[in-house]
C-alpha positions as CSV (number, residue, x, y, z in Angstrom):
1,M,23.7,15.6,22.8
2,H,20.4,17.4,22.9
3,Q,17.5,15.0,22.7
4,S,14.3,15.8,20.8
5,N,11.2,16.1,23.0
6,L,8.6,16.5,20.3
7,S,5.2,15.5,21.3
8,P,2.9,13.5,18.9
9,F,1.1,16.8,18.2
10,D,4.4,18.5,17.3
11,V,5.3,15.6,15.0
12,A,1.9,15.8,13.3
13,A,2.2,19.6,13.0
14,V,5.6,19.3,11.3
15,L,4.4,16.7,8.9
16,I,1.2,18.6,8.0
17,L,3.2,21.8,7.5
18,L,5.7,20.0,5.2
19,A,2.9,18.3,3.3
20,A,1.0,21.6,2.8
21,V,4.1,23.4,1.6
22,L,5.2,20.7,-0.8
23,G,1.6,20.2,-2.0
24,Y,1.3,23.9,-2.8
25,A,4.6,23.8,-4.6
26,N,3.5,20.8,-6.6
27,H,0.2,22.4,-7.5
28,R,1.9,25.5,-8.8
29,L,4.9,24.0,-10.5
30,L,5.0,20.3,-11.1
31,R,1.4,19.0,-11.0
32,L,2.6,15.4,-10.4
33,P,0.3,12.8,-8.7
34,S,0.3,13.5,-5.0
35,A,1.9,10.2,-4.1
36,V,4.7,10.6,-6.5
37,D,5.2,14.3,-5.6
38,M,5.3,13.8,-1.8
39,T,7.7,10.8,-2.0
40,L,10.0,12.5,-4.5
41,M,10.1,15.8,-2.6
42,G,10.6,13.9,0.7
43,A,13.5,12.0,-0.9
44,L,15.1,15.1,-2.4
45,A,14.7,16.9,1.0
46,S,16.5,13.9,2.6
47,L,19.4,14.1,0.1
48,A,19.6,17.8,0.6
49,I,19.8,17.3,4.4
50,I,22.5,14.7,4.0
51,G,24.5,17.1,1.7
52,I,24.2,20.0,4.1
53,G,25.1,17.7,7.0
54,A,28.2,16.6,5.2
55,A,29.2,20.2,4.3
56,F,28.4,21.6,7.8
57,P,28.8,18.6,10.3
58,S,28.9,21.0,13.3
59,W,25.2,21.9,12.7
60,G,24.1,18.4,13.6
61,L,21.3,18.5,11.0
62,V,21.4,14.8,10.0
63,P,21.3,13.5,13.6
64,L,18.5,15.9,14.4
65,V,16.4,14.6,11.5
66,E,17.3,11.0,12.3
67,R,16.0,11.5,15.9
68,F,12.8,13.0,14.5
69,L,12.2,10.1,12.2
70,T,13.1,7.4,14.7
71,G,10.8,9.0,17.1
72,I,7.9,8.2,14.8
73,D,6.6,4.6,15.1
74,F,5.9,4.2,11.4
75,H,4.4,0.7,11.9
76,A,2.0,1.8,14.6
77,A,1.1,5.0,12.8
78,L,0.2,3.2,9.6
79,M,-1.0,-0.3,10.6
80,E,-2.9,0.8,13.7
81,G,-4.1,4.2,12.6
82,M,-3.9,5.6,9.1
83,L,-4.5,2.3,7.2
84,S,-8.1,1.9,8.4
85,F,-9.0,5.3,7.1
86,L,-7.1,5.0,3.8
87,L,-8.6,1.6,3.0
88,F,-12.1,2.6,3.7
89,A,-11.8,5.9,1.8
90,G,-10.3,4.1,-1.2
91,A,-12.9,1.3,-1.2
92,L,-15.7,3.9,-1.3
93,H,-14.8,4.7,-4.9
94,V,-14.6,1.2,-6.2
95,D,-17.5,0.1,-8.4
96,W,-18.8,-3.2,-7.0
97,L,-20.3,-4.3,-10.3
98,D,-17.1,-3.8,-12.2
99,M,-15.2,-5.6,-9.5
100,R,-17.7,-8.4,-9.2
101,A,-17.4,-9.2,-13.0
102,N,-13.7,-10.0,-12.5
103,R,-13.9,-11.5,-9.0
104,A,-12.2,-14.8,-10.0
105,L,-9.2,-12.9,-11.3
106,I,-9.1,-10.6,-8.2
107,F,-9.3,-13.6,-5.9
108,A,-6.5,-15.4,-7.9
109,L,-4.2,-12.4,-7.9
110,A,-4.8,-11.6,-4.2
111,T,-4.1,-15.2,-3.0
112,F,-2.2,-17.4,-5.5
113,G,-0.4,-14.3,-6.9
114,V,0.8,-13.2,-3.5
115,V,2.0,-16.7,-2.5
116,L,3.8,-17.2,-5.8
117,S,5.5,-13.8,-5.6
118,T,6.5,-14.5,-2.0
119,G,8.2,-17.7,-3.1
120,I,10.0,-16.2,-6.1
121,V,11.2,-13.1,-4.3
122,G,12.2,-15.1,-1.2
123,V,14.4,-17.6,-3.1
124,G,15.8,-14.9,-5.3
125,T,16.6,-12.7,-2.4
126,W,18.3,-15.6,-0.6
127,W,20.6,-16.1,-3.6
128,I,21.3,-12.4,-4.2
129,A,22.2,-11.9,-0.6
130,G,24.5,-14.9,-0.6
131,A,26.2,-13.6,-3.7
132,M,26.8,-10.2,-2.1
133,G,28.0,-11.7,1.2
134,L,25.0,-10.6,3.2
135,Q,23.9,-14.1,4.2
136,V,20.2,-13.7,4.7
137,P,18.8,-17.1,5.6
138,L,16.0,-18.6,3.4
139,P,13.3,-18.2,6.1
140,W,14.1,-14.5,6.5
141,A,14.3,-14.0,2.7
142,L,10.8,-15.5,2.5
143,V,9.6,-13.0,5.1
144,F,11.0,-10.3,2.9
145,G,9.1,-11.9,-0.1
146,A,5.9,-11.8,1.9
147,L,6.1,-8.1,2.9
148,I,7.2,-6.8,-0.5
149,S,4.7,-8.9,-2.7
150,P,1.4,-7.2,-1.8
151,T,0.6,-4.1,-3.8
152,D,-0.3,-1.1,-1.7
153,P,-4.0,-0.1,-2.2
154,V,-3.1,3.5,-1.1
155,A,-0.4,3.9,-3.6
156,V,-2.3,2.1,-6.4
157,M,-5.5,4.0,-6.1
158,A,-3.7,7.4,-5.7
159,I,-2.1,6.8,-9.1
160,L,-5.1,5.2,-10.9
161,K,-7.1,8.4,-10.3
162,R,-4.8,10.1,-12.8
163,A,-4.4,7.3,-15.4
164,A,-6.7,6.6,-18.3
165,V,-7.5,3.0,-17.3
166,P,-10.7,1.4,-18.5
167,P,-13.3,1.0,-15.6
168,S,-13.2,-2.8,-15.5
169,L,-9.4,-2.9,-15.4
170,Q,-9.3,-0.1,-12.8
171,A,-11.7,-2.0,-10.6
172,T,-9.6,-5.2,-11.0
173,V,-6.4,-3.4,-10.0
174,A,-8.1,-1.6,-7.1
175,G,-9.9,-4.7,-5.9
176,E,-6.8,-6.8,-5.9
177,S,-4.8,-4.2,-4.0
178,L,-7.6,-3.8,-1.4
179,F,-7.4,-7.5,-0.6
180,N,-3.9,-8.7,-1.3
181,D,-2.4,-6.6,1.5
182,G,-4.6,-8.5,4.0
183,V,-3.4,-11.8,2.6
184,G,0.1,-10.6,2.6
185,V,0.0,-9.6,6.2
186,V,-1.3,-13.1,7.2
187,I,1.5,-14.8,5.2
188,F,4.0,-12.4,6.6
189,A,2.9,-13.2,10.2
190,I,3.1,-17.0,9.6
191,L,6.6,-16.8,8.0
192,L,7.9,-14.4,10.6
193,A,6.9,-16.9,13.4
194,V,8.8,-19.6,11.5
195,A,11.8,-17.4,10.9
196,T,12.1,-16.3,14.6
197,G,11.5,-19.9,15.8
198,A,8.3,-18.9,17.6
199,D,6.2,-21.4,15.8
200,E,6.7,-24.6,13.8
201,F,5.3,-24.4,10.3
202,S,2.4,-26.6,9.3
203,W,0.0,-26.4,6.4
204,S,-3.0,-26.9,8.6
205,H,-2.0,-24.2,11.0
206,A,-1.3,-21.8,8.2
207,A,-4.7,-22.6,6.6
208,S,-6.6,-22.0,9.8
209,D,-4.7,-18.7,10.4
210,F,-5.5,-17.6,6.9
211,A,-9.2,-18.6,7.2
212,R,-9.6,-16.8,10.5
213,E,-7.8,-13.6,9.5
214,A,-8.9,-13.2,5.8
215,L,-12.3,-14.8,5.7
216,G,-13.1,-13.6,9.2
217,G,-12.2,-10.1,8.0
218,V,-14.6,-10.4,5.1
219,A,-17.4,-11.5,7.3
220,F,-16.7,-8.9,9.9
221,G,-16.6,-6.1,7.3
222,L,-20.0,-7.2,5.9
223,V,-21.6,-7.3,9.3
224,T,-20.3,-3.9,10.4
225,G,-21.0,-2.4,7.0
226,W,-24.5,-3.7,7.1
227,I,-25.1,-2.2,10.6
228,A,-23.8,1.2,9.5
229,F,-25.9,1.0,6.3
230,R,-29.1,0.3,8.2
231,S,-28.3,3.1,10.7
232,M,-27.8,5.6,7.8
233,E,-30.9,4.4,6.0
234,S,-33.1,5.1,9.0
235,I,-32.2,8.8,9.3
236,D,-31.5,11.8,7.2
237,D,-28.9,13.9,8.9
238,Y,-25.6,14.3,7.1
239,S,-23.5,15.2,10.3
240,V,-24.7,12.0,12.1
241,E,-24.3,9.8,9.0
242,V,-20.7,11.0,8.5
243,M,-20.1,10.4,12.2
244,I,-21.5,6.8,11.7
245,S,-19.0,6.2,8.9
246,L,-16.2,7.5,11.1
247,A,-17.3,5.3,14.0
248,L,-17.4,2.3,11.6
249,V,-13.8,2.8,10.6
250,M,-12.3,3.5,14.0
251,A,-14.3,1.2,16.2
252,G,-14.5,-1.5,13.5
253,Y,-10.8,-1.6,13.0
254,S,-10.1,-1.7,16.7
255,L,-12.7,-4.5,17.3
256,A,-11.3,-6.5,14.3
257,H,-7.9,-6.5,16.0
258,T,-9.5,-7.6,19.3
259,L,-11.3,-10.5,17.5
260,H,-8.1,-11.5,15.6
261,V,-9.5,-11.0,12.2
262,S,-7.9,-8.9,9.4
263,G,-8.7,-5.2,10.0
264,P,-7.5,-4.2,6.5
265,V,-9.8,-6.7,4.8
266,A,-12.7,-5.8,7.1
267,M,-12.4,-2.1,6.3
268,A,-12.0,-2.7,2.5
269,V,-15.2,-4.8,2.6
270,A,-17.1,-2.2,4.7
271,G,-15.9,0.6,2.4
272,L,-17.2,-1.3,-0.6
273,F,-20.6,-1.9,1.1
274,I,-21.1,1.7,2.1
275,G,-19.6,3.1,-1.2
276,N,-22.1,1.0,-3.3
277,A,-25.2,0.0,-1.3
278,G,-24.9,2.8,1.2
279,V,-24.4,5.6,-1.4
280,A,-27.1,4.3,-3.7
281,R,-29.9,3.5,-1.1
282,A,-29.1,4.9,2.4
283,M,-28.3,8.5,1.8
284,S,-29.9,11.7,0.5
285,D,-28.0,13.7,-2.1
286,V,-26.8,16.2,0.5
287,T,-25.5,13.4,2.8
288,R,-23.9,11.7,-0.1
289,D,-22.1,14.9,-1.1
290,Y,-20.8,15.6,2.4
291,L,-19.7,12.0,3.1
292,I,-17.8,11.5,-0.2
293,K,-16.1,14.9,0.2
294,F,-15.2,14.2,3.9
295,W,-13.5,10.9,3.0
296,E,-11.8,12.4,0.0
297,L,-10.3,15.0,2.2
298,I,-9.2,12.5,4.8
299,D,-7.7,10.4,2.0
300,E,-5.8,13.3,0.5
301,I,-4.3,14.5,3.8
302,L,-3.3,11.0,5.0
303,N,-1.9,10.1,1.6
304,A,0.2,13.3,1.6
305,V,1.7,12.6,5.1
306,L,2.3,8.9,4.4
307,F,4.2,9.4,1.1
308,L,6.1,12.3,2.6
309,L,7.2,10.1,5.4
310,I,8.4,7.4,2.9
311,G,10.5,10.0,1.1
312,L,12.0,11.4,4.3
313,E,13.0,8.0,5.5
314,V,15.8,8.0,2.9
315,V,17.9,9.7,5.5
316,L,17.9,6.4,7.5
317,I,19.3,4.2,4.7
318,T,21.9,6.3,3.0
319,G,25.6,5.8,3.8
320,Q,25.4,2.0,3.4
321,P,26.4,1.4,-0.3
322,R,26.3,-2.4,-0.1
323,L,22.7,-2.4,1.3
324,L,21.6,0.1,-1.4
325,L,23.1,-2.2,-4.1
326,F,21.3,-5.1,-2.5
327,G,18.0,-3.1,-2.7
328,L,18.7,-2.2,-6.3
329,A,19.4,-5.8,-7.2
330,A,16.0,-6.8,-5.7
331,I,14.0,-4.4,-7.9
332,P,14.1,-6.5,-11.1
333,L,13.5,-9.6,-9.0
334,A,10.3,-8.1,-7.5
335,L,9.2,-6.9,-11.0
336,F,9.7,-10.4,-12.4
337,A,7.8,-12.0,-9.6
338,R,5.0,-9.6,-10.1
339,W,4.9,-10.2,-13.8
340,L,4.7,-14.0,-13.4
341,S,2.1,-13.8,-10.6
342,V,0.0,-11.7,-12.9
343,R,0.6,-13.6,-16.2
344,I,-0.3,-17.0,-14.9
345,P,-3.8,-16.1,-13.5
346,L,-4.6,-14.1,-16.6
347,T,-3.6,-17.0,-18.9
348,L,-5.5,-19.5,-16.9
349,L,-8.7,-17.3,-16.8
350,R,-8.4,-16.0,-20.4
351,S,-11.5,-17.9,-21.5
352,R,-13.6,-16.2,-18.8
353,I,-12.0,-12.8,-18.5
354,D,-10.6,-10.5,-21.2
355,L,-9.2,-7.2,-20.0
356,G,-7.4,-6.4,-23.2
357,A,-3.8,-5.6,-24.0
358,L,-3.5,-3.1,-21.2
359,A,-4.1,-5.7,-18.5
360,V,-0.5,-7.1,-18.0
361,P,1.4,-3.7,-18.2
362,T,-1.2,-2.0,-16.0
363,L,-1.2,-4.8,-13.3
364,V,2.6,-5.2,-13.4
365,W,3.9,-1.7,-13.7
366,G,0.9,-0.3,-11.8
367,G,1.3,-2.8,-9.0
368,L,3.0,-0.3,-6.7
369,R,4.5,-1.1,-3.3
370,G,4.0,1.5,-0.6
371,G,3.6,2.2,3.1
372,I,2.3,-1.3,4.0
373,S,5.6,-2.9,3.0
374,I,7.6,-0.4,4.9
375,A,5.4,-0.7,8.0
376,L,5.9,-4.5,8.0
377,A,9.6,-4.2,7.4
378,L,9.9,-1.8,10.4
379,S,7.9,-4.1,12.6
380,L,10.7,-6.8,12.3
381,P,12.5,-7.6,15.5
382,N,16.0,-6.4,15.9
383,G,18.5,-8.9,14.6
384,P,21.3,-9.5,12.1
385,Y,19.0,-9.6,9.0
386,R,16.6,-6.7,9.8
387,T,18.9,-3.9,8.4
388,S,19.2,-5.6,5.0
389,I,15.5,-6.3,4.7
390,V,14.5,-2.8,5.7
391,A,17.0,-1.2,3.3
392,A,15.8,-3.4,0.4
393,T,12.2,-2.5,1.2
394,F,12.9,1.2,1.2
395,V,14.7,1.0,-2.2
396,I,11.9,-1.0,-3.9
397,V,9.2,1.2,-2.5
398,L,10.9,4.4,-3.6
399,F,11.5,3.0,-7.1
400,S,7.9,1.8,-7.2
401,V,6.2,5.0,-6.2
402,I,8.5,7.5,-7.9
403,I,9.5,5.6,-11.1
404,Q,6.6,3.3,-11.7
405,G,4.0,5.7,-10.3
406,G,5.4,8.6,-12.2
407,S,5.4,6.8,-15.5
408,I,2.3,4.5,-15.4
409,G,0.0,7.2,-16.7
410,G,2.2,7.9,-19.7
411,L,2.7,4.2,-20.3
412,I,-1.0,3.5,-20.4
413,G,-1.6,6.5,-22.6
414,R,1.0,5.4,-25.2
415,L,-0.3,1.8,-25.2
416,G,-3.8,3.0,-25.6
417,E,-2.8,5.2,-28.6
418,R,-0.9,2.3,-30.2
419,K,-3.9,0.0,-29.8
420,Q,-6.2,2.7,-31.3
421,S,-3.8,3.3,-34.3
422,R,-3.6,-0.4,-35.0
423,G,-7.4,-0.7,-34.9
424,E,-7.7,2.2,-37.3
425,G,-5.0,0.7,-39.5
426,N,-6.9,-2.6,-39.7
427,K,-10.1,-0.9,-40.9
């Protein structure tokens, strides 16, 4: 059979072409949020390919697309490339003052919330898999819980741009999503080592790993962000200052990996630093305009490619009905775990933080899963449980981005109108 010999440039060219065509069609016809549009269009394109392949098997269309997709190292492309740019670009637009006011809740959601959700999803998945005859052991079910529990900052912030969310609540949702993925990655690595037998679990070892990765990432992000800030402050040349921000992201993420601290957390912190202190004190109006627009463009392009890839990957999980049912059964479990992991911190902190009636529905229904969950699932070693976990991850992410992402704006709008009408009725 003919083998695909596409170079990385060819792959990038195909993806950019598809993203541009679908983005144009969305702008002219649908006007959906970019993340929802690209994922939905990619999924529909995948289903069309499968249908055409079934009708005309001699064309070899499905195997061709499968070779194209399996030739893309999704985990490396996202975790070692796109993620650093996306996190930095997203953090640039988060207001530090709004986030700081709710820092206790953000910390609780990004730590306790992820741990609680991991446990609930893990135990629930273990039971569901057993009931369906898939036999996913508890350690591997907990690995799945860890990779699916963090909300994806890329997906979340792409949707919040279009939703009428109050600034303080928007900063809380964005702040949590920026940091809980770093925590989730650390928990995932610890549980994966236990599941594969590479390491014995101990609370002291887990705590030291978490401190080194997460807290080390915060410290590293502050240091590198401060260095970039002082460099920008000392000159007034937009091209050099934009280049400094680019160097901060690329070299900073690479060095964080070398130092064994969390690159995602470091880039989120550096982005917050530059987006607040840097924008306010280190840049002229011209530089500020160029830098913000540069990173907005990077954000839009990479978002489009990422969510298009997620949709196209549907080709790889169809044709396995039991695995699709397993994934569908995991959706309400993941939503329940998210609800409980949000409700408990909000209840415990209600005397200090009041985000209003929109807080729970926004944090639960707007807590989208995205590319990070898929990248972690695809990084799992080959084995008897990998296929089940990958399939369930894809189903939950597709539901999250398309259904939750497509309806969160309308949900928030209706809840806001209901709250307003009740307030007017009480006058």
